[in-house]
Every structure is written in structure tokens, then in C-alpha cells.
N, C-alpha and C positions, 0 to 999 in steps of 0.2 A: 504494500500500500504506500502511496506517495502523498504526503501532506499537501494541502492546497497551497498554491503559491510557490512550492518547491520545484526546482528543475531536476528531473531525473538524471542520474549519472549513468551514462551509457558507455559501453566499452569502446575503446578507440577503433575507428574504422581504418583498416589497412589501405594503403594506396592502391589504385587500380592497376591491373596487370600491365606491364610494359613489355612490348616485343623485345627480344634479345637475340639478335643474330649471332653474337659471339658465344652463345650457349650451344649452338649446333645448327645444322642445316634445316632441321625440322622447324617449320614456322610456328609450331605450337609451344615452343619454349618461351618462358617468361622469367624475368629477373626481379628479385626483391632482396634488398640488403646484400647485394653482390653474390647472391646464391641463385642458381638456375632451377626452375621447376617446370615440369611438363605433366599435364593431366590429359589422359585419354579416357573418354566416356563412351566410346563406340566399340572398342575392342574388349569384349566382356570375357574374361579368362579367370582361371584359378590362380592361386597365389604363386605357385612355382613358375607358371608361364609369365605372370606379371614381372617376376624378378628377371626372367630372360629378356623380356621386352625392354626393360630399363637398361639392362646390360648392353643391348644392341645400340642404345642411345648413348653409350659410354657413361652411364649413370647407375644409381642404385634406387630401389624403392625408398621413398622419402622417410627420413627420420625427423621427428618433431621435438625440438629441444626446449621450447618455452612457449608461453601463451601467445606471444606475438607471431611466432611461426605457425602455431595452431590457427590463429585468426586468418592469416594469409592463405594457408592451404585450404581452410574452410571456404574462403571466397571462391576458390577454384572449383572445389567439389560441389559447393552449393549451387553453382550455375549449371551443373551437369544434368544429363538426361537419364542417369541411372541412380538407383537408391543409395549406392555406396561405392567406395573406392578402396583398393588395397593400399595400406601404408606398410612401411618396412619393419614392422614388429612381429615377432613370432615367439612362441614358447620353446625353450630348450630344456631337455631333461624329461624323462618319461613319467616319473611320478613327482608331484609337487613342483612342476617345472617353473622356471623363472623366465619372464618375458624380457627380451633383449632386442636391440636394433640390429638388423642384418648388416649394416655398414659399420658395426662395432662402436657407434657413438654411445656416450654414457647415457644412462637412463635417468634424466634429470627432471622429466615432466611426463604426466599422463593426463588423459582427458576421457576417461571411461564414461559411457552412458550408465544411468542407474541400473544396478543389478549386474553389471558387467565388470570383469570377464566372468563367465559362468561355466565355460568348458562343457557345454551341454553334451551329455552322453559320453563324456571323455573324448570327444572328437573335434574340438575346436581349439586350435593352437596358433592360428594366424589372425591378423587384426585388420579390420576395415574401419574407415571413417564414414559415418552416415551423412547423407546429403543435407538433410534439413537442419539438424542442430549441430552437426560436426562432432557428435559423440563417437567414441570408439566402441567397437563390438568385436568380440572374438568369434571367428567363423571357421568352418571346415576348410582346411588348406586346399584339398583336392576337389571337393564337390561344389563349393560355393563359387559363384561367378560374380565378378565386379569389374569396374574400371580400375585405374591405378594412377598413382602420382609418383613421378621420378624426380630425383634431386641430384645435382652435381655442382661443384665449384668451378667457375669458368677458368680455363687454362690448366686445371689440375691434370696430372698425368694419369691416364686411365690404364690400369693394369688388371689382369684377372685377379679375382679375390684369392687370398692366400689359402692353402689347404687348411681346413678347420680341424682342430683337435677336438674330438667330441667331449662335451661335458659328461660328468659321471651319469651313466644311465641313458645317454643320448645315442641315437643311431650313428654308425660310422659314416664317413663321407661316401657319397654315392648311393646311400640308402634313404628311403623316405619313411617317416614315422606315421603310424596311425594307431590310436589307442596305445597299447603297450607293446606293439610289434614294430619291426623294421622291415621294409619291403624294398627289393631291388627288381627293376623291370629290364628284361633283355629281349631284343627282337626288333630293333628299329630299322634293320636292314634285312634284305631278302636272303642274305647269305648266312644268317643266324638261324639254323634249323637243327633240330635235335629230336630224337625219340625221348620218351618219358624217362627211361633209365639214365640216359646221358644227361638230360636236363637236371635230374635229381643229383647226380654225381657232381655236376658243376656247382649247384647250389651248396652242397655240403663242403666243397672246396672253399667256398666263400664264408664258411662258418655258419650256414643256415640250412634250410631244407626247402623243398617246394612248399608253396603257400598253403596254409590252413585258413579257410574262410568260415567264420563262426556265425555271421548274421548278415542281414540285408545291408546294414550300414557299411560293413567291411566289404561286401560284394560291390556296393556302389563306389566305394573308394578305389578299389582295384579297377573297376570298369572305366572310371574316369581317366585312367592313364593308358588304357588300351587304345584310345583314339589315335595315339601316336605310333602304335605298333602295326607292322604290316602283316603279321601272321597271327593265327590263333595261339593261345597262351596256355601252357601246361600249368596245372595246379597239383597239389599233393594228394588228390583223391584217386583211389584205384581199387579194383577188386582182384589184384594180382595174387594175393595170398589165398583168398577164398572166393570162388566165383559167385557173383551176384551179391556179395557182402562187401560193400564199399567202406573203406577205412582211410584215414589220413596217413600219409607216409611217415610221420614222426613217431607213429606207434602208440601215442598216448592221448592225443586229442580226440574227444568224442565227436561224432558227426551230429552237430547241432542244427545244421542248416544246409539245404541244397537249393539249387535254382536251375533244374534241368530244362533244356529245350524240349519242344514237342517231340514225341516219339523217342525220347532218351530217358534212361540209358538203354542202348541196344546191344551192349557187350561186344561191339565190333573190335575193340582193342584192349579193353580192360582198364584204361586210364582216362582221366578227365582233363579237358582243356576248355578255356573260355574263348568264345568268339566275340569280337566287337564288329568287325566290318561287314610250323608250330615253333611259337617262342616259349619262354618260360619265366616264372617268377617264384 
């Protein structure tokens, strides 16, 4: 409530976006306080793809270090055509994870929406900014789609990100986390083909096994990455030990969930693969 005759105190309005050709050839770049920002609200992608898009622009997903930067980024996202945009924060560590910036900036500021982050169903480890209020919300890294905001310093030397040493309990480099599991996807080229036994041996050489899928959420996560693969994908389900009795290859996980295609299983080979459009995970 504002008393009669009192002038309300409003937050400072950031300056309007200024075109910044020195930030890059893409005309969408804008500069504020000598930092370059780029917002894309038409390329609706998952978090990992958004990171790649920014890297192609010689940038990183945006880190937001104070309320002024939050206000500026919000002016960009607030004019967009989609409900939210990825920012460069994600959770590291499988249990009780800590949120950190992917560009390794210090975590000096947050702007969570009420009730966030909530890590719903244990599946939300990446962060979006909402369009209307600018609040932050944790979302599923692989299934949720959003625009994205990139950030870079003009003239800074752009080098590939250094190999990351996993935090305790985090997935190794090259693997993707979902719930309490780590996944690696193979099969982006036509020459990566293998039978089920070879695929399992390869996975075990990496310290894992062919994937166990426990529920629909996990199946959706895996399926979201199969869009980039050219071949059907082996998983760890088979009836090789006992015909018509399907079991996971790790020998311990119960079969809690299946998602058979029509007229499957038909016992044509005894092992199971996922089709999106044989690789392995």
C-alpha cells in the first residue's frame, strides 16, 4: 500500500538495448556495461543444445551476477515470444546438488521464483528465466524447451571450456545426468553399429552397462536425445538368459516399466532397442 501523496519507489529501468557489432556478426547481439548479450526466442531447445548454440557464438549461457544484470537480461527475455529462456545455471552433484554457473562465475546472486528451485520428481537440474516476472525456475535439462540468453566479453579470447573435474557424486565428462544415473549416448554417425553383446561390452569398458529405464520420465529423457542419433539404440533389456522372460543386463534391477511398440516383443532377436526416427547407451 502506498500512502496518499507519496511517490512510489520503482526499480531502476535499465537502458534500452544497443546494437553491438563488435560483439559478433550476428545482428542480435546487444551490449550493456561492456558485456555482450544475445537472446534467441525462436530456437526452442533443451539446455544442452542451448549451451552448444552459445558456444557457436563464441559465448556461454548467461551468468547473472547482480540485480542490475538481472534487470537487463529480464528486459530481453520479457520482450520474447516464449515463456522462458535458459540461463547458464545448473545443478552439480547427484544428491543434495549445488547450483553453479556453467562459465564458473561465482554465485553471488539468485532470483528464484516463489517455491523454486523444487527439483520436481528429482528431474530438474537446469535453470530458466520466466518471461513475465524474470523469476528463475529449475527445469528438466533434456525434456524442457526454451529460448536462451548468451553472454560474452567483447574481445575476450574464446577457447573450448577446460575439461571439468566432476564434483563428488557428479557424472564424469561426456556423460549426462538424470535423477541418480549417468547416461552416455553413442551413435551419431552411421559407422557406429554394434550387436547387443558388443554394445554391452563397450558400455562396461566405460564403467557402466547398457541403460536400465525405470519409468516414463526416464524413457522421455532418453528419447529426447535420440533425435540426434541416426540409428536405433540398444538398451539393457533382453531375454537372452531365459526366453520370453525379459530382464535388465545389470542382473539386479527389476523390470518396473516397459514401452513396447505395437506387435512387440516378437522375440526376433532377444534384445531390446529404442527407435526414434543400432546404436547404444
